[in-house]
C-alpha positions as CSV (number, residue, x, y, z in Angstrom):
1,M,70.3,-6.5,23.2
2,A,73.2,-8.8,22.2
3,I,76.5,-7.0,21.7
4,G,78.3,-8.3,18.7
5,P,80.8,-7.1,16.0
6,V,80.7,-3.4,15.1
7,P,82.0,-1.5,12.1
8,D,85.5,0.0,12.3
9,A,85.2,3.0,14.7
10,C,87.6,5.2,12.6
11,A,85.4,4.6,9.5
12,R,82.4,5.7,11.6
13,A,84.2,8.8,12.6
14,R,85.2,9.6,9.1
15,A,81.7,9.1,7.9
16,T,80.5,11.9,10.2
17,L,82.3,14.4,8.0
18,R,79.7,13.8,5.3
19,F,77.1,15.3,7.5
20,A,79.0,18.6,7.9
21,E,77.4,20.2,4.9
22,P,73.6,20.3,4.2
23,R,72.4,18.0,1.5
24,V,69.9,19.2,-1.0
25,G,66.6,17.4,-0.8
26,V,67.1,16.1,2.8
27,P,64.4,17.7,5.0
28,T,65.9,19.6,8.0
29,S,63.4,18.1,10.3
30,L,64.6,14.6,9.3
31,L,68.2,15.7,10.0
32,V,67.2,16.8,13.5
33,I,65.4,13.6,14.2
34,V,68.4,11.6,13.0
35,A,70.6,13.5,15.4
36,M,68.2,12.8,18.3
37,V,68.0,9.1,17.5
38,S,71.8,8.9,17.1
39,V,72.3,10.3,20.6
40,H,69.9,7.9,22.2
41,L,71.1,4.9,20.3
42,G,74.5,5.6,21.8
43,A,72.8,5.7,25.2
44,V,71.2,2.3,24.6
45,I,74.5,0.8,23.7
46,A,76.1,2.4,26.8
47,K,73.4,1.0,29.0
48,H,74.1,-2.5,27.8
49,L,77.8,-1.9,28.3
50,F,77.1,-1.5,32.0
51,S,77.1,-5.3,32.1
52,I,80.8,-5.2,31.2
53,G,82.0,-2.1,33.0
54,S,80.6,0.3,35.6
55,P,78.7,3.5,34.5
56,T,81.8,5.5,35.5
57,T,84.1,3.3,33.3
58,V,81.7,3.5,30.3
59,A,81.4,7.3,30.6
60,C,85.1,7.8,31.0
61,V,86.0,5.6,28.1
62,R,83.5,7.4,25.9
63,L,85.0,10.8,27.0
64,V,88.5,9.6,26.2
65,L,87.5,8.3,22.7
66,A,85.4,11.3,21.9
67,G,88.3,13.5,22.8
68,V,90.7,11.5,20.5
69,F,88.2,11.6,17.6
70,A,87.6,15.3,18.0
71,M,91.3,16.1,18.0
72,L,91.9,14.0,15.0
73,L,88.9,15.2,13.0
74,W,89.1,18.9,13.7
75,R,92.8,19.3,14.3
76,P,92.5,22.4,16.5
77,S,95.2,24.9,16.7
78,L,97.1,24.7,20.0
79,R,97.8,28.4,19.9
80,V,95.0,30.0,21.8
81,E,94.6,33.2,23.8
82,R,95.6,32.9,27.4
83,T,92.2,34.3,28.4
84,A,90.7,31.2,26.7
85,L,92.7,28.6,28.7
86,V,90.6,28.7,31.8
87,P,87.2,28.7,30.0
88,I,88.4,25.7,27.8
89,A,89.4,23.8,31.0
90,A,86.1,24.7,32.7
91,L,84.3,23.4,29.6
92,G,86.2,20.2,29.7
93,V,85.4,19.7,33.4
94,A,81.7,20.5,32.7
95,M,81.6,17.9,29.9
96,A,83.2,15.2,32.2
97,A,80.8,15.9,35.1
98,M,77.8,16.1,32.8
99,N,78.5,12.7,31.2
100,L,79.6,10.9,34.4
101,C,76.4,12.0,36.2
102,F,74.1,11.2,33.2
103,Y,75.5,7.7,32.9
104,A,75.1,7.2,36.6
105,A,71.5,8.3,36.2
106,L,71.0,6.1,33.2
107,H,72.1,3.1,35.3
108,R,69.3,3.7,37.8
109,I,66.3,5.2,35.9
110,P,64.7,4.9,32.4
111,L,66.3,6.7,29.5
112,G,63.3,8.9,28.9
113,M,63.2,10.0,32.5
114,A,66.9,10.7,32.7
115,V,66.9,12.8,29.5
116,T,63.8,14.8,30.6
117,I,65.3,15.7,34.0
118,D,68.6,16.4,32.4
119,L,67.0,18.9,30.1
120,L,66.0,21.1,33.0
121,G,69.5,22.5,33.2
122,P,69.4,24.0,29.7
123,L,65.8,25.1,30.2
124,A,66.9,27.0,33.3
125,I,69.7,28.6,31.4
126,A,67.3,29.7,28.7
127,L,65.0,31.3,31.3
128,I,67.6,32.8,33.7
129,G,67.3,36.6,33.8
130,S,63.9,36.7,32.1
131,R,61.3,39.1,33.5
132,R,58.5,38.1,31.2
133,W,55.5,36.6,32.9
134,R,55.1,33.9,30.2
135,D,58.5,32.5,30.9
136,A,57.3,31.8,34.4
137,L,54.7,29.7,32.8
138,W,57.4,27.6,31.0
139,V,59.1,27.1,34.4
140,A,55.8,25.9,35.9
141,F,55.3,23.5,33.0
142,G,58.8,22.1,33.4
143,G,58.5,21.7,37.1
144,G,55.1,20.1,36.9
145,G,56.4,17.7,34.3
146,V,59.2,16.5,36.5
147,L,56.8,16.1,39.4
148,L,54.6,13.8,37.3
149,L,57.7,11.9,36.2
150,V,59.0,11.1,39.6
151,D,55.6,10.7,41.3
152,G,53.9,8.7,38.6
153,G,52.9,5.8,40.8
154,G,55.8,3.5,39.9
155,P,59.1,2.8,41.7
156,V,61.7,5.6,41.3
157,S,65.4,5.6,42.2
158,W,65.9,8.9,43.9
159,S,69.6,8.6,43.5
160,G,69.1,8.3,39.8
161,V,66.9,11.4,39.8
162,L,69.5,13.3,41.7
163,F,72.3,12.2,39.3
164,A,70.1,13.3,36.3
165,A,69.5,16.7,38.0
166,V,73.3,17.2,38.6
167,A,73.9,16.2,35.0
168,G,71.4,18.9,34.0
169,A,73.4,21.4,36.1
170,G,76.5,20.3,34.3
171,W,74.8,20.8,31.0
172,G,73.9,24.3,32.1
173,A,77.6,24.9,33.1
174,Y,78.6,23.5,29.7
175,I,76.4,26.1,27.9
176,A,77.7,29.0,29.9
177,C,81.4,27.9,29.4
178,S,80.7,27.3,25.7
179,A,79.6,30.9,25.2
180,V,82.9,32.2,26.7
181,V,85.1,29.7,24.8
182,G,83.4,30.7,21.5
183,R,84.3,34.3,22.0
184,H,88.0,33.4,22.3
185,T,88.5,30.6,19.7
186,A,87.7,30.0,16.1
187,G,85.6,27.3,14.5
188,N,85.7,24.0,16.3
189,D,89.0,24.6,18.0
190,G,87.6,25.5,21.5
191,L,85.2,22.5,21.5
192,A,87.8,20.1,20.3
193,L,90.4,21.2,22.9
194,A,87.8,21.0,25.6
195,M,86.8,17.5,24.5
196,G,90.4,16.5,24.5
197,F,91.0,17.9,28.0
198,S,87.8,16.1,29.2
199,G,89.3,12.9,27.9
200,L,92.5,13.5,29.7
201,L,90.6,14.1,32.9
202,A,88.7,10.8,32.4
203,L,91.6,8.6,31.6
204,P,93.0,8.3,35.2
205,L,89.5,7.4,36.4
206,V,89.3,4.6,33.9
207,V,92.6,3.2,35.0
208,A,91.6,3.5,38.7
209,D,88.1,2.1,38.2
210,D,88.7,-0.8,35.8
211,A,91.9,-0.7,33.8
212,A,91.2,-4.2,32.3
213,V,88.5,-2.8,29.9
214,L,91.2,-0.9,28.1
215,V,92.5,-4.2,26.7
216,N,89.0,-5.5,26.0
217,P,88.5,-5.1,22.2
218,E,84.8,-5.7,22.3
219,F,84.2,-3.1,25.0
220,I,86.5,-0.5,23.3
221,A,84.7,-1.1,19.9
222,W,81.3,-0.5,21.4
223,A,82.5,2.4,23.5
224,A,83.9,4.0,20.3
225,A,80.5,3.5,18.7
226,V,78.9,5.3,21.7
227,A,81.4,8.2,21.3
228,V,80.6,8.5,17.6
229,L,76.8,8.1,17.9
230,S,76.4,10.4,21.0
231,S,79.0,13.0,20.2
232,L,80.4,13.3,16.7
233,V,77.4,12.4,14.5
234,P,74.8,14.6,16.3
235,N,77.3,17.5,16.4
236,A,77.9,17.4,12.7
237,I,74.2,17.0,11.8
238,E,73.1,19.8,14.1
239,L,75.6,22.2,12.6
240,A,74.2,21.3,9.2
241,A,70.6,21.9,10.4
242,L,71.5,25.3,11.9
243,R,72.8,26.5,8.6
244,R,69.3,26.0,7.2
245,I,66.9,27.2,9.9
246,P,66.7,29.8,12.7
247,S,67.9,28.6,16.1
248,A,64.5,29.1,17.6
249,V,62.9,26.7,15.1
250,F,65.7,24.3,15.8
251,G,65.0,24.6,19.5
252,V,61.3,23.8,18.9
253,M,62.3,20.6,17.0
254,M,64.7,19.6,19.8
255,S,61.9,19.8,22.3
256,L,60.8,16.4,21.0
257,D,64.1,15.0,22.4
258,P,62.6,13.6,25.7
259,V,59.7,12.0,23.8
260,V,62.2,10.4,21.3
261,A,64.3,9.2,24.3
262,A,61.3,7.6,26.0
263,G,60.2,6.0,22.8
264,I,63.7,4.5,22.2
265,G,63.9,3.3,25.8
266,L,60.5,1.6,25.4
267,I,61.3,-0.1,22.1
268,L,64.9,-1.1,22.6
269,L,65.2,-1.3,26.4
270,G,61.7,-2.4,27.4
271,E,61.4,0.6,29.8
272,N,57.7,1.1,30.3
273,L,56.5,4.5,31.6
274,R,53.1,5.1,33.1
275,V,50.6,7.5,31.5
276,T,51.3,10.2,34.1
277,Q,55.0,9.9,33.4
278,W,54.4,10.4,29.6
279,L,52.3,13.4,30.5
280,G,55.2,14.7,32.5
281,I,57.6,14.3,29.6
282,S,55.0,16.1,27.4
283,L,54.9,19.1,29.8
284,V,58.7,19.4,29.8
285,A,58.6,19.3,26.0
286,V,56.0,22.1,26.0
287,A,58.2,24.2,28.3
288,C,61.1,23.7,25.9
289,V,59.0,24.8,23.0
290,G,58.0,28.0,24.8
291,A,61.6,28.8,25.8
292,A,62.9,28.2,22.3
293,W,60.2,30.2,20.6
294,S,60.9,33.4,22.5
295,P,61.7,36.4,20.3
296,P,65.5,37.2,20.0
297,Q,66.9,39.6,22.6
298,S,69.3,42.4,21.8
299,V,71.5,41.3,24.8
300,D,72.6,37.8,25.2
301,R,71.7,36.4,28.6
302,I,74.8,34.3,28.7
303,G,77.2,37.1,28.2
304,S,77.3,38.6,24.7
305,T,76.4,42.2,24.4
306,R,76.4,42.6,20.7
307,Q,73.4,44.0,19.0
308,G,71.5,42.5,16.1
309,E,72.9,39.0,16.2
310,T,71.4,36.5,13.8
311,R,71.2,33.9,16.4
312,D,69.9,34.2,19.9
313,R,72.4,32.2,22.0
314,R,70.1,32.4,25.0
315,T,67.7,30.0,23.2
316,E,70.0,28.3,20.8
317,A,72.6,26.8,23.2
318,P,70.4,25.2,25.8
319,L,68.5,23.0,23.4
320,R,71.4,21.4,21.6
321,H,73.2,18.1,22.6
322,I,76.8,18.8,21.5
323,T,76.7,22.5,20.6
324,E,79.2,25.2,19.6
325,T,77.2,28.0,21.1
326,A,79.4,30.8,19.9
327,S,80.9,29.5,16.7
C-alpha cells in the first residue's frame, strides 16, 4: 500500500465526536462493524509504517498522539481521588505494554493471527472465577482454536505468537485496571488521564529509539491517522452502540473481530491463512460468543459487588477494544 497524503489529523479527531450519540436509522450491527474495520485499518497503516520506523517507534508515537487527542477531546478534570492515582497509572502502563507487544506481534505474524491470540486475554478475564461446566467448553474452544492457528501447516514466528500472547495479558490487565478506575472517576476522565499517562511513558522510548521520526511530517500524519482509527473512532462508536443494546449482545457482535481482522489482512496486506487456521479463528470466535452470552451475574468478577447492575462488566469489558468498563 502506497502511503500518501492524509486528511488533517485534528479534523479526523473532531469528526469522532459525531459518533458519540446514536443516530436514528443506523443499524447497531453496522456501527459495530465500522468500529472493527476502523481498528484494523489502523493496524494496516501501522504495519506499512514499519518500513519507516520500528514497531516500537510506531506504537509509541501512536500512544503519544492518542494521549494528546484524548486529553484535548475529553478535557478530563485533573482533580481525582488519591485512591485513583495508582489505578490510573497502572491502566496507562497496561495500555503501553499492550500496544507495544501487539505491534511487535503484528510485525512478525499476520493481522488475523495476532488479533485472535490477543483476544485470549479478555476471554480469560471473562471466564476467570467461573464454576460452570459450559465455560470450560469455551476455554477448550479457545485453546483448540489457537493450536490450529499456530500449527496450521505454515511457517509461524513463535516470537510473534509470544508477543501476541503477552499483548493479550496486557489487555486483561487493562480490563482489570479499567474496572477500578471507573469506580473512582467520572465519565471519560479516568480513560483520558490513563491515555495521557501512557503517552508520557512512550515519549522517552520514541526519543531513544528513533527521534528523527518526530520531525518526519509524513510519518506523524499517518501515525495520527492510526491513533484516530484505532483508538478514538472505535471508542466513540462502541459507546454509541452500547447505549442501544445489552452488553452481552455487543459481545456476541464483537466475536467477529478476529474474522474481520483476518479478512482485512487478506485483502489489504495479502496475508493468506490456511484452511485450518481459518478454522482456528472460527473456534476462538465461538468461544467469545459463548463467554459473552452468559447470563448476568449478581457479583462482578472483576471487583464490583453491587446487585442488579444493568451491565455485566464481566462479559462487557473483555470484548471491547477501547472500553470504559465502569463508566
